[in-house]
N, C-alpha and C positions, 0 to 999 in steps of 0.2 A: 598587434593583433592579440586579442584576449584568449583565443582558443575556445574549445568547446566546454572546458571546465566552468567557464563563466555562466553557461546556460543552466547549470545545476544549482545556482544560488537559490535560496529560499525566496519565493515570491510572496507578495502580500496576500493573495488568495489561493493561487495554484502555481505549480511549477512542474519540473520534470519528475519530482518526487511523487506527484499526484499519480503518475503511472504506476509506481511501485505500490502505492496504497490501493489503487484499483486492482492490481494483480494480487495483493494480499487478500482482498475480499474474494476474488475468484478462487484462489488456492484454498482458503479456509472453507468456503461454501462447498467446493468440490469434495474436500475430505469429509466434511460432515454429512453431506447428502449421499456420498458414496457408501457410507455406512448406515444409510436410512435414518439419520437423526431426526427426531421430532422437530417440527418447524419452530415451535416456541422455544424449545431448549437450544436449538441452533442459533436462533436470534439472540437469546440471552448470552450464550457463549461468545458470539460475534461481538456483541456490545461490550462485554467485559474486556475482550482482547483488544478491540479497536480503541476504546477509550483508555484502557490500561496502558497501551503502548504510548499514547500521548502523555500520560502521566510519567512514564519511564523517561521519555525525552525531556520533560521538565526537570525531573530529578537528576538527570545526567548533565543538565545545564545547556541543553540544545536550545538556542534562541530562535523563535519563530514568531511571526505576527499572530495575534490571537485569531484573526480570520483564517489564517492558514491552518492552524491547529483544528479549527472547526471543519474546514474543507477537507483536511486529511481524513477525518472520520466519514464525511460525506462520500468521498471517493472510495474508501474502504467498503461502505455499504453499496455503492454503485456496482462494484465488482461482485459483491455478494448477491445483489438483486439480479444481475445478469444471469448468474448460474441458477438462481431460484426460478427465473422465468423459463429457462430451458427444462429444468427438472420438474417443476410443478405444473406450469401452464401448458407446456408442450409435451409433457409426460415423457421426457427423454431421460434415460438412465445415465448416470455419471460413469464414465469409463476411467480406468486407471491411467490411461494415456493422457486424459484431460488433466489429471493431477500432476503427472510428470512434466508435461509440456508447460503448464502454467507455472509450476514451481521453478523450472529452468529459466523461464522468462523473468520471474520475480527475482531470483538469485542474480541473474545477469544484470538486471537494471540496478539492483542494490550495490553490486560490486562496482559497476560503472560510476554510480553516484558517489560511492565512498572514495574511489580513486580521484574523481574530480574534486571532491572536498579536500582531500589531502594535498592536491596540487594547489588549490587556492590558498590553503593554510601556509604551504611552503612559500608561496609567492606573496604572502601578507595581504591577501585580498579579504574584503569584508564577506561575512556569511550571508547577510541579508541584502535584498535588492531595494 
């Protein structure tokens, strides 16, 4: 039995890390809109951080399929757009609790994924599916 660590492997297009990317978009947008950041500036900051993170992963030698790298940014923006929908179109204010709960979920999924990665490395399993 491979255990649940196997499910955290990098997929060709999406994987469980896609959840963390979606949550990163939720957290970032929640913070930016909590402080009433201008939409264009928020979008520029988000783009720089989302694409920048993928560049950091490349610099660190994290191997992913190219399609997965692109989808990571798509999932980041999906989370961003969900918050934007509530904030802009439904005219709902961002509550501090939104930032806290989404940050807890984001951190939890990242820790879970990191521990799964360490387990796979310890067992000599491949990083990619």
